[in-house]
N, C-alpha and C positions, 0 to 999 in steps of 0.2 A: 281947620287943623284935623288931620286924620286921627281916628281913634287908635289907641294902642291895641295891637293884636294879641289876644290871649292864645296861648299854646294849647294844643290838644292835651298834653301831659298835665297842664295846670287844671284844665276842666275835669279830666277824668280823675285826677287826684282828689279834687274837691268833692266829686260825687262819691268816691269810694269811702269818704268819711261819714256819709249819711247812711244810717241803718234803718231797716224796716223793723219797728219795735215788735211786730207780731211774729215775724219769721226769723228775727235775730241774726240777720245777715245784711251786709251792705248792698247798695243798689247795683254796683258793678258785679259782685258775686252772684246776685240774683238775676242777672241779665235783664234788668228792668229798664235800661236806658235805650230809647229808640229815637231814630231820626235826629241825632244831635247836629245842630248847625251853629257854627261859630263865625261871626262877622265882626271883626274888630274886637270890641269889648262887649258885644251883644251876643247872648246865648239863647238859642231856642231848642227845646227838646220835648220828647214825649215820654212819659213814665208809664210803664205797663204794670199795673197793680195786679196781684195774683188772685184777687177776688173782687167782684163788684160790690161786696158788702164790707170792704176793708175799714176797720175801725179807726185807723190812723192815717187816712188819706190826707186830711188837712194838715196834720202834723208833719208828714213827710214832705208835702209841698212847701211848707214854710221853711223847713230845715234845708231843703235843696236850694231854695232862693237865697237863704242866708249864707250858705256855704259858697255859692258861686259869687255872690256880691263880695264876700270876704276875700275871695281869690282874685278880684279885680273886675268882675262883670258890672257894667253900668246899667244894663237892661237885661232882664231875664223873662222869657215867656215859656210857661210850662203847660203842657196838655196832659191831663190825667185820663187814662183809659184802662179798663179792666181787660186783661188777657189771661184767661184761666188756663193754667198749664195742664197738659194731659198726663195721665198716670203712667204712661209708657207700656201699658198692657195691650196686647194685640187682640182685637175683637174682629169677628168675621161677619159676613153677611151684611145686612143693612145697619148693623150696630157698629160698623167700623168707624163711624164718625163720632162716637160717644167718647168724650175725654175722660170722664170720671163716672163710676157707677157705684152708688152707695145704697146698701140694703138696710132698711129699718125693720128690726125684728124684735120679738119678745118670746118668752117661754110659754106664755099663755094668752088667751084671748081676753078682751075687755079692759085692756090697760091703756087704750088710746093710741095704739101704734099707727093706725090708719089716719087718725086725726093729725098726728105729728107729721107723718109723711106728706099728707096733702098740704098742710100749712107751710112746711119747710119748702116744698116745691113752689108754692105760690110766692113766698117771700123771696126766693132766689129769682124767679121770673120778674117780679116787680122791680128788683134791683138791676135788671138788664141781662141776666144770665139766660142763655138758651137752655131750657129745662124740660125734661120729660118725666113722666110719672107712670110707672108700670105697676099695675095691681096684680101681684103674683098670688093672691089668695083665691085659688080656684074654687074652693068650697064655699067661701063666704065673701064675695067681692063687694066692697063698700064704696070704692072710689067713685063710681058713676054717680051715686047718690050724693056723696060729700062734695063733689065738684059740679053738681047740677047739670050733668050731661046724660042723655038717654040713649044715644046711638052714635055709631061711627058715620063719618061723611061717606058719600058715594065715591068709590075709587075712580080716578080719572081715566083708567084704562083697564084692560083685561089681563094684567100681568100676574094676578094672583097675590100681589102684595097688599098688605093691609095699610090703610091710611089712618093714622091716629086721629082721635078727636082732639079738640083744643078748648081749653077754658082758662081764663085768667092768665093767658100767655103761656100755659103749660100744655105740652102734647101728652095725650093720655091713651093708655091701652088697658083693657080689662076684659076678662071672660064675660063680665056682666053686660058688655055690649053685644055679645054674640048669642046669648041664651035668654029665655024668658025669665022674668024676675022670680017666678015660683019654681023654676026647674031645679031639681036637685042634681048635683054633679057627682054621680056615683062612678068614679074613675079609679082605675088601678095605676100603678107606677108608670108603665110604658105610655099611657095616654097623657099623664101629667107631664112626663118628660117631653113628649112631642109638642104639647101646648107651650111649655116654657121655651123650647127651641124656636117655635114659630114666633112667639111674642118678642123674642130678642132679635132673631135673624131675618124675619120676613115682614117686619113693620118698617114703614118709611120714616124712621126716626130723624133722618137728616143729621146735620151737625149739631151736637149737643155739648154744652159744657158739663152738665150734670144729668144723669138719669137716676132718679130716686126710685127705689124698688120697695113697695109695700109688701113685706113678706107675710105669709100666713103664720098663725101661732103654732108653736111646737117645733119639732126637729125632725120632720118626716121627709117624704119623697120630693116634695116641691123644693125644699131647701137644697137637697142633694142634687136634683136635676139642674137647678139654677147655677150652682157652683160648677157643675160639669159642663154646662153650656157655654158660659162666658166668664172671664176673670172679673172679679169684683175689686174695686178700689179699697173697700172696707165695709165693715158692718157696724151698726149702732144698736144697742139694746135699750128698749123702753121698759120701765118698771114702775110700779107704785111703791110708796114708802114702806108698806107693810111687809112683814117677814115672809108670808106665804107667797107673795108676788116675787120677792127677791129670790126665793128658792127656785121658782120656775124660771126666772130671768137668768139665773146662773147656768141653767141647762142650755139656754140660748147662746150664752157667751161661750160655753164649752163647745157648742156646735160649730161656731166660727173657728175656734182653735183647731178642731178636728178637720175642718174643710180648708184650713190654711188661709182663711180670710182674715186680714188684719182687723182687730177690734179697735175702732176709733174712739169709743167712749160710751158713756151711759147717760140716758135722759130719764129724769124722774118726773112722772106725770101725776097730776092731782095731789101735789105736794101739800097744799093747805088751801083753806078757804078764807079770804079776807072778810072780816066782819065790819059792820058799820062803825064800830068804835075804834077801828084801826088795828085790833088784835087779829091774830091768825088762829083759826081752828084747824088742827091737824087731824082731819077726818080719818085718814088711813095710817096714822102713826107718823113716825119721822125717821129720817136718816138712812132709809133703805138704799136709795140710789148712791149716796156717798159711800156706804159700806161696800156695795158691789164694785164701785169704781176703784176703791182702794185695794180690794181683793185681787182684781185683775190688772192693777197698776195702769189704769187708763183714766183720762179726765172725766169728771162729772160735767158734761157739756152744758147742762142747764136743768132748771126745775120749773115746772109749769103749774100755776095755781088752778084750783078747781073753780070754774066760772060757768054759769048757765049759758052764756053766749057761745061758748065753745060747742056745747051739745046742740044748741039751736042752729049754729052755722053748719054743722055736719048734717043735720036733718033737712035743711033747706037748700043745700048746695052752695052755701056762701061761707067759705073758710074765714075764720075770725081775723086773720091778718089782713083780709080784704074788707070785711064788713065792719069791724071795730078795731082798726089798726092802733088806736091809742089805749086800748084796754090793757090791763096788766098781763093777761094771758097772751095777747097778741105780741106785746113787747118781748115777753119771754121767748116766744116762738121765733120772732125775728132775730133775737140774739143767738138762739140755737142755730138758725140757718147760717148766720154770719160765722159762728165758731166752727160749724161743720165744713163750710167752704174753706176756711183757713186751714183746718186740719188736712183736708183733701189736697190743697195746694202745697202745703209743707211737705206732705208725703210725695207728691208728684215731683216737686223740685229736687227732692233728695235722690230721685232716680235719674235725673238729667246729668249727663256727663259732658255734653257738648255745649259750649257757650254760643249764644246768638251774636254774630258780629255787630258791633256798634258802627253804624254808618255816620261818618263825620264829614260835613261839608264846610270847608274853610273858604272864606272870601276876604 
């Protein structure tokens, strides 16, 4: 006996009732349905998730299956795949293939900004995202040390283009690869601008879902040059809980406003130290990150505990999300990477005005 044929309208109507809890829109509105195939009462489809670190992937799959079975499907096959949306900004040169560019900044040094940038990049790459990490701190480049890389690979040709290094699945570029470790970079504004332009436009970044930019501390020439060179998807501020750090971080947040870079949120580093008895020691005070986030009406993306392994990982070129992935600090950084990717995808989807056609094969 032949199977009853489900109609296209029935299938699409069922899928339109399933929402992405993170993005708060249904799957049809999100253009998340790919390669839909209907054969009698059997349905096969691919779901494009907006981030490889989607916190509700299993929930969405279960709800899609339940909705289609309720609509009359006797067999449902679902393939989940991440398709990171681009932010819609036009980038030139070899950065044209970068979908999202996120700057990690602070108002002062010593708050762990580079640690956050490195670990977020590694967490995204571990999840399957094509990820790059640009060390924009010309005066104090730390990324080569933190990622355990000493030099760039030899270029395959004489084109003058720079080939990024790679570690933990992340493509890397830093001035630290091009100068001696002890060399002081005594550069004025025009030289800094040329360096930023070259690092963005003349590096073989390839196709990237995310390019994480480790910004230098402060609000000077490098920040201005970067904003003038290429459009940023958004910026993130890293602060410690203490008031002095928050005061400096506030200047960093204001910098993003003046440069018209969307402020995505605040990350509080060294929030507390977990004691053996289970209590928390708030070494640098408390509440600074939350206060700053409320002031600028952006989310507190996450809080990272103070752990010796974080420092050790940075010194030895082994980011903690790789070396101790089950530690409390690593879990916090992985959660921050997931939230950042969601915020970037939500902003990118909001810029999209054209739906991707749903290909339906009826048999």
